[in-house]
C-alpha positions as CSV (number, residue, x, y, z in Angstrom):
1,M,108.9,106.8,90.1
2,T,108.3,104.2,93.0
3,D,109.6,103.2,96.3
4,A,112.2,100.7,96.6
5,P,110.3,97.5,98.2
6,V,109.3,97.8,101.3
7,R,110.9,95.7,104.1
8,S,109.9,95.6,107.9
9,S,112.2,93.5,110.0
10,N,112.0,93.0,114.2
11,P,113.7,95.6,116.3
12,A,114.3,93.2,118.8
13,R,116.3,91.0,116.5
14,P,116.7,92.9,113.1
15,G,118.0,89.8,110.6
16,D,114.3,88.4,111.9
17,L,112.4,89.9,108.4
18,V,108.5,90.4,109.2
19,V,107.8,91.5,105.8
20,E,108.9,92.2,102.2
21,V,106.5,93.2,99.5
22,P,106.8,96.2,96.6
23,A,105.6,99.2,97.3
24,T,102.7,100.1,95.8
25,S,102.9,102.3,92.3
26,A,101.2,105.9,91.8
27,A,99.4,103.4,89.4
28,E,98.3,101.0,91.5
29,V,97.0,103.6,93.8
30,A,95.1,105.0,91.2
31,A,93.2,101.4,90.3
32,A,92.9,101.2,94.5
33,A,91.2,104.6,94.6
34,D,89.0,103.9,91.4
35,A,87.9,100.6,93.2
36,A,87.4,102.3,96.7
37,R,85.3,105.3,94.7
38,A,82.6,102.4,93.1
39,A,82.6,100.5,96.6
40,Q,81.8,103.8,98.0
41,Q,78.8,104.6,96.4
42,E,77.6,101.0,97.1
43,W,78.6,101.2,101.1
44,A,76.9,104.9,101.5
45,A,73.5,104.0,100.1
46,Q,72.9,100.9,102.6
47,P,71.3,101.4,105.2
48,P,73.0,102.3,108.5
49,T,72.1,99.6,110.2
50,A,74.0,97.9,107.6
51,R,77.2,99.8,108.1
52,A,76.9,99.2,111.6
53,T,76.3,95.5,111.6
54,A,79.5,95.2,109.2
55,L,81.4,97.2,111.7
56,S,80.7,95.2,114.8
57,A,81.4,92.1,112.4
58,A,84.6,93.8,111.8
59,A,85.1,93.7,115.9
60,D,84.1,90.4,116.4
61,A,86.8,89.7,113.9
62,V,89.7,91.7,115.1
63,A,88.6,90.5,119.0
64,A,89.0,86.7,117.6
65,A,92.4,87.8,116.1
66,S,93.6,89.4,119.2
67,E,96.4,87.1,120.3
68,E,97.8,87.0,116.9
69,L,97.5,90.9,116.8
70,T,99.5,91.4,120.1
71,A,102.4,88.5,119.1
72,L,102.6,90.7,115.3
73,M,102.8,93.9,117.3
74,V,105.4,92.7,119.6
75,R,107.4,91.0,116.7
76,E,106.9,93.5,114.1
77,V,107.5,97.3,116.2
78,G,109.0,96.0,119.7
79,K,105.8,97.0,121.1
80,P,106.1,95.3,125.0
81,L,103.5,92.8,125.4
82,V,101.2,94.0,128.1
83,E,101.3,97.2,125.8
84,A,100.8,95.1,123.0
85,R,97.1,93.6,124.7
86,G,96.1,96.5,125.7
87,E,96.4,98.2,122.0
88,A,94.8,95.0,120.5
89,A,91.6,95.5,123.1
90,R,91.4,98.9,122.2
91,A,91.5,98.5,118.8
92,V,88.2,96.0,119.3
93,A,86.5,98.8,121.6
94,I,87.4,101.2,118.4
95,L,85.3,99.4,115.8
96,R,82.4,98.7,118.2
97,Y,82.3,102.5,118.9
98,Y,82.1,103.3,115.7
99,A,79.5,100.3,115.0
100,Q,77.4,102.5,117.1
101,Q,78.0,106.0,116.0
102,V,76.9,104.8,112.9
103,L,73.2,105.5,114.0
104,D,73.9,108.6,115.9
105,P,72.0,111.8,114.6
106,D,73.2,112.7,110.9
107,G,72.1,116.7,111.3
108,E,69.7,118.6,112.5
109,T,66.5,121.1,111.5
110,Y,66.3,124.9,111.9
111,P,62.9,127.1,112.4
112,A,61.3,127.8,109.3
113,P,57.8,128.5,108.4
114,G,55.0,125.9,108.9
115,D,55.0,124.3,105.2
116,T,58.9,124.2,104.9
117,L,61.6,121.9,106.2
118,L,64.4,123.7,106.3
119,M,67.5,120.7,107.1
120,A,71.2,120.1,107.6
121,R,72.1,117.0,107.0
122,R,76.1,114.9,106.9
123,R,77.1,113.3,103.8
124,P,80.1,111.5,103.5
125,R,83.4,113.1,101.9
126,G,84.3,110.0,99.4
127,V,87.7,108.1,99.1
128,A,89.8,108.4,102.5
129,G,93.3,108.8,102.2
130,L,95.1,107.8,105.5
131,I,99.1,108.1,106.5
132,T,99.8,106.7,109.2
133,P,102.6,105.5,111.6
134,W,104.5,102.3,113.0
135,N,103.9,103.2,116.7
136,F,100.2,102.0,117.1
137,P,99.9,99.5,114.2
138,F,96.4,98.8,115.1
139,A,95.2,101.9,117.1
140,I,96.0,104.8,114.9
141,P,95.0,103.0,111.4
142,L,91.9,102.5,113.0
143,W,90.8,105.5,114.9
144,K,91.0,107.2,111.7
145,A,89.1,104.3,109.2
146,A,86.9,103.4,111.8
147,P,84.8,106.9,111.7
148,A,85.2,107.4,108.0
149,L,84.0,103.6,107.2
150,A,81.2,104.5,109.8
151,F,80.0,108.0,107.9
152,G,79.7,105.9,104.6
153,N,83.2,106.6,103.0
154,A,85.7,104.1,101.4
155,V,89.4,104.0,102.9
156,L,92.6,104.2,101.3
157,L,95.3,103.1,104.2
158,K,99.4,103.8,103.8
159,P,101.1,102.8,106.9
160,A,104.5,103.4,107.8
161,P,106.9,100.7,106.5
162,E,107.8,99.4,109.6
163,S,104.1,98.4,110.5
164,T,103.8,96.8,106.8
165,G,102.9,93.6,108.2
166,C,100.1,94.7,110.8
167,A,98.4,96.9,108.1
168,L,98.2,93.8,105.8
169,R,96.4,91.5,108.3
170,L,94.1,94.2,109.8
171,A,93.6,94.4,105.9
172,E,92.7,90.8,105.7
173,L,90.6,90.8,109.1
174,L,88.6,93.8,107.6
175,G,88.3,92.5,104.4
176,D,86.4,89.4,105.2
177,V,83.3,91.8,106.4
178,L,83.8,94.8,104.3
179,P,82.3,95.1,100.7
180,D,85.6,94.4,98.2
181,G,87.7,97.4,97.6
182,L,86.1,99.5,100.3
183,L,89.5,99.5,102.3
184,A,92.8,98.9,100.6
185,V,96.0,99.2,102.0
186,V,98.5,100.4,100.1
187,P,102.6,99.6,101.4
188,G,105.4,102.3,100.0
189,G,106.8,105.1,101.3
190,A,106.7,108.6,100.6
191,E,105.9,108.6,96.6
192,T,102.8,105.9,97.8
193,G,102.2,108.5,100.2
194,Q,102.2,111.4,98.1
195,A,100.1,109.4,95.3
196,V,97.1,108.1,98.0
197,V,96.8,112.0,99.1
198,G,96.4,112.7,95.2
199,Q,93.7,110.3,94.7
200,A,92.0,111.2,98.0
201,D,88.9,113.6,99.4
202,V,89.6,113.9,102.4
203,V,93.1,112.8,104.3
204,S,94.2,112.1,107.6
205,F,98.0,111.8,108.5
206,T,100.1,111.1,111.5
207,G,103.7,111.5,111.6
208,S,106.6,114.4,111.7
209,V,105.9,118.3,111.5
210,A,108.1,117.8,108.1
211,A,106.4,115.2,106.5
212,G,102.5,116.8,107.6
213,A,103.6,119.8,106.1
214,K,104.2,118.4,103.1
215,V,101.1,116.3,103.1
216,R,99.1,119.8,103.9
217,E,100.7,121.4,101.0
218,A,99.7,118.6,98.3
219,A,96.3,118.2,99.6
220,G,95.8,121.4,98.3
221,A,91.7,122.4,98.6
222,V,90.9,118.6,100.1
223,P,90.2,118.5,103.5
224,V,93.1,117.3,105.8
225,Q,93.9,117.0,109.2
226,C,97.5,116.1,110.3
227,E,98.8,115.4,113.8
228,M,102.5,115.6,114.1
229,G,105.0,115.9,117.3
230,G,105.2,116.6,120.4
231,Q,107.7,118.1,123.0
232,N,105.3,117.4,126.4
233,A,106.0,119.0,129.3
234,S,104.9,117.9,132.7
235,V,104.7,120.2,135.4
236,V,105.5,119.5,139.0
237,L,104.9,121.2,142.0
238,P,106.4,121.5,145.2
239,D,103.4,120.0,146.9
240,A,103.1,116.4,144.2
241,D,103.6,113.3,146.2
242,V,107.3,112.7,145.3
243,D,107.5,109.1,144.8
244,G,104.2,108.5,143.2
245,T,104.9,111.7,140.6
246,A,108.1,110.0,139.9
247,A,106.7,106.0,139.0
248,V,103.9,107.9,136.8
249,L,106.5,109.9,134.8
250,A,109.1,107.4,134.3
251,G,106.3,105.4,132.7
252,A,105.1,108.3,130.8
253,A,108.7,109.5,129.7
254,M,110.3,105.6,129.0
255,G,107.4,103.6,128.6
256,Y,107.3,101.7,125.0
257,A,110.8,103.3,125.0
258,G,109.2,106.9,124.6
259,Q,108.1,105.9,121.2
260,K,104.5,108.0,121.5
261,C,103.5,111.5,120.5
262,T,102.3,112.1,124.3
263,A,105.1,110.7,125.7
264,T,106.5,113.3,128.5
265,S,109.6,114.4,127.1
266,R,110.6,117.6,129.7
267,V,109.5,117.5,133.3
268,V,109.5,121.3,134.7
269,V,110.4,120.9,138.5
270,V,109.2,124.0,140.7
271,D,111.9,124.3,143.2
272,D,110.3,125.4,146.9
273,G,113.6,126.8,148.0
274,H,115.0,123.9,150.0
275,G,116.5,121.2,147.1
276,F,112.7,120.1,146.0
277,T,114.4,119.9,142.3
278,E,117.5,117.8,143.1
279,R,114.8,115.6,145.7
280,F,112.6,114.7,142.8
281,A,115.2,114.7,139.6
282,D,116.8,112.0,141.6
283,A,113.4,110.1,142.6
284,F,112.6,110.3,139.3
285,A,115.8,109.0,138.0
286,T,115.5,106.1,140.7
287,A,111.9,104.8,139.3
288,V,113.0,105.4,135.5
289,T,116.1,102.3,137.0
290,K,113.2,100.0,138.2
291,L,111.5,100.2,134.9
292,G,111.7,96.8,133.6
293,T,113.6,96.3,130.4
294,G,114.8,93.7,128.0
295,A,112.8,92.1,125.0
296,P,109.2,93.2,124.5
297,E,108.1,89.5,124.2
298,E,108.9,89.2,128.4
299,D,106.3,90.0,130.9
300,G,107.4,92.8,133.2
301,V,109.2,95.0,130.2
302,T,108.7,98.5,130.2
303,V,111.0,99.5,127.7
304,G,111.6,97.5,124.3
305,P,114.1,98.1,122.0
306,V,113.3,101.4,119.7
307,I,112.3,100.9,116.3
308,S,115.6,101.0,114.5
309,E,119.2,101.9,114.3
310,R,118.9,105.2,113.7
311,A,116.5,105.9,116.3
312,R,118.9,104.5,119.1
313,D,121.5,106.8,117.8
314,A,119.7,109.4,118.4
315,V,119.2,109.0,121.9
316,L,122.7,108.6,122.2
317,A,123.6,111.7,120.9
318,A,121.4,113.3,122.2
319,A,122.9,112.6,125.9
320,R,126.0,113.4,124.8
321,E,124.4,116.8,123.4
322,A,123.1,117.0,126.9
323,E,126.8,116.5,128.3
324,G,128.3,119.2,126.0
325,S,125.8,121.8,126.9
326,G,126.7,121.6,130.3
327,G,123.7,119.2,131.5
328,R,124.3,115.8,133.2
329,V,123.1,112.2,132.9
330,L,121.3,111.2,135.3
331,T,120.5,107.6,134.0
332,G,120.7,105.4,131.0
333,G,122.8,107.4,128.4
334,S,124.3,104.3,126.7
335,A,123.0,101.2,124.7
336,P,123.6,97.5,126.3
337,Q,125.9,94.7,124.7
338,R,122.8,93.1,122.5
339,E,121.4,91.9,119.7
340,G,118.5,94.3,118.4
341,W,118.5,98.3,118.9
342,F,118.0,98.7,123.1
343,V,119.2,101.7,124.4
344,E,119.0,102.5,128.3
345,P,115.5,105.0,129.5
346,T,117.9,108.3,129.5
347,L,117.6,111.2,131.8
348,V,118.8,114.2,131.9
349,A,119.4,117.1,134.0
350,G,120.8,120.5,134.0
351,V,120.1,121.5,130.4
352,D,118.8,125.2,128.9
353,P,115.0,125.2,128.5
354,D,116.2,126.3,125.2
355,A,118.9,123.6,124.5
356,R,117.8,121.8,121.8
357,V,117.4,118.5,123.4
358,A,114.8,120.4,125.3
359,Q,113.2,121.8,122.1
360,E,113.2,119.2,120.1
361,E,111.6,116.3,119.7
362,V,113.9,112.6,120.4
363,F,111.0,110.2,119.9
364,G,112.9,107.8,122.0
365,P,113.2,106.8,126.0
366,F,114.7,110.0,126.4
367,A,113.3,113.2,129.1
368,A,115.1,116.3,130.5
369,V,114.5,117.8,134.1
370,L,114.1,121.4,134.2
371,G,114.1,123.4,137.4
372,V,112.6,126.6,137.4
373,Q,111.6,128.9,140.8
374,D,107.7,129.4,140.1
375,A,104.9,128.7,138.5
376,D,104.8,131.4,135.9
377,E,108.1,130.5,134.6
378,A,106.9,126.6,134.4
379,V,104.3,127.8,132.2
380,R,107.1,130.1,129.7
381,V,109.1,126.8,129.9
382,A,106.6,124.4,129.3
383,N,105.2,126.8,126.6
384,G,108.5,127.8,125.2
385,V,108.5,125.2,122.4
386,R,107.0,125.4,118.7
387,Y,104.9,122.0,120.0
388,G,101.6,122.0,121.8
389,L,100.3,117.9,121.9
390,A,100.2,117.0,125.3
391,A,100.9,118.3,129.1
392,A,100.4,117.5,132.5
393,V,100.2,119.0,136.0
394,F,101.1,117.7,139.4
395,T,100.1,118.8,142.8
396,R,97.5,118.4,145.5
397,D,96.2,121.9,145.3
398,L,93.1,122.2,142.7
399,G,93.4,125.4,142.3
400,H,96.5,125.5,141.5
401,A,95.6,122.8,138.7
402,L,92.8,124.8,137.4
403,N,94.8,127.4,136.5
404,L,97.6,126.2,135.2
405,A,96.0,123.9,133.3
406,D,94.2,126.9,131.3
407,R,97.8,128.4,130.8
408,L,99.2,125.4,129.0
409,D,99.4,125.4,125.4
410,A,98.3,121.9,124.7
411,G,95.9,120.6,123.2
412,L,95.2,117.9,125.9
413,V,96.1,118.2,129.5
414,R,95.7,116.3,132.7
415,V,96.1,117.1,135.9
416,N,97.7,114.1,138.2
417,A,98.4,112.3,135.3
418,A,100.3,111.2,132.8
419,T,100.6,112.5,129.0
420,S,100.7,109.4,127.8
421,G,97.4,108.4,127.1
422,V,94.5,108.9,124.5
423,D,90.9,108.2,125.6
424,F,89.3,107.2,121.7
425,Y,85.9,108.4,122.5
426,A,87.1,112.3,123.5
427,P,88.3,114.4,120.9
428,F,92.4,114.4,120.3
429,G,94.6,117.1,119.3
430,G,97.4,119.3,119.7
431,V,97.9,123.1,118.7
432,K,101.1,125.0,117.5
433,E,103.0,122.7,115.1
434,S,101.5,119.9,116.9
435,S,98.2,119.9,114.8
436,Y,96.6,120.6,111.7
437,G,92.6,120.7,110.9
438,P,89.8,119.0,112.8
439,R,90.5,117.1,116.1
440,E,90.7,113.4,115.7
441,Q,88.3,110.4,117.1
442,G,85.4,110.7,119.5
443,K,82.4,112.7,118.2
444,A,84.8,115.5,116.6
445,A,86.0,112.7,114.2
446,R,82.4,113.8,111.9
447,D,83.4,117.0,110.8
448,L,86.6,115.5,109.1
449,Y,84.9,112.7,107.3
450,T,81.9,114.3,106.4
451,Q,80.2,117.5,104.5
452,V,77.1,119.4,105.7
453,H,74.5,119.7,102.9
454,T,71.4,122.4,103.7
455,V,68.0,121.0,102.3
456,T,64.8,123.2,102.4
457,I,61.9,121.4,101.5
458,S,58.7,123.8,100.7
459,G,55.1,122.1,100.1
460,G,54.0,125.5,99.0
461,A,55.0,124.7,95.6
462,A,53.2,121.7,94.9
């Protein structure tokens, strides 16, 4: 059985078909894996400087095409122009970073007798199977593929159907500077993804918790890394700057229509006994209404469309559910009468922390304000979900910041900064159901894409 043809359309203008291609069959994935495995043997045997040169050339190719890639992101996944430009620049930086990491030490030596050398060296695993989402159509594939290639692996990339056009263009750019067959894009849906996992020597996945669980099970004994959902909390203490914090959180919650795994979904406000929660909620709502909304190609737009009709309906349903459970909509909660999958940035308050809309990821421009009485309750509420990807603390008190940062169940904790952001040269990943396996990015990527071989060389028996 093969997935239906892959169709990707512009979420701002659903009648605008970006690409339509056949789904890759299991047999075609196997053929691509065979070609990748053959290319990988030669690639890994090359001098490290040759791999570094190739990745630098890939960075140059992506940089030269940055305007084209920016426009493609805006069109295919509805990414606002300013964020699309930033992602194009990040794609280049990721390739340049890993081009240099090729030349890092590849192991270490250990104490041994004077006529013996004992060392542990890193070797590539083989073919890396990468399954990536649509929301960062260049950055996420590259922060997986670049280290895999840097350490001598080949790559099979199965992008989300909604970002197929971006992935195919990336493959064209990299294919001009990499050996034939070393990197292959295999468009498709779940069937294609399963075939990739079945062919890979190492797997890296980013997507939903449900899909990640299936990938993890299918991978079996193959090393696997899964980055999944988040229901990220930002804790606001009464000494925080109200207007400044509200502006940061508006962008963190609603930027790119909230379609980031690190977006702020819950704002946990510690009250001061004098109405701080209400004052902050009002300021937050005001900041959200000031965000630029509209067509993603327009300058000044922060909130464009969501990716699909289903995603739009999920935001509207969450607003109605919040109202039905005793909450109130502070702003948003409806869809404008226009073409495309647009929905107003929606902020709710008055819902119980255990309500479904405060527990489960909506993955859209939707956030809940949750009032609590003290910092201990804030920690309980922030940690009271099954996810643990990102969290933030807003306060002027360094002691409170350090204390709360140490107590929050999250792989990424930021102080006086948005949850929505990732530094590609630092380890990234979550806890609980947000992540499985080793961390991504930075120096941590080596742990996934290489395996350790311990070698003893003795001069005494010659």
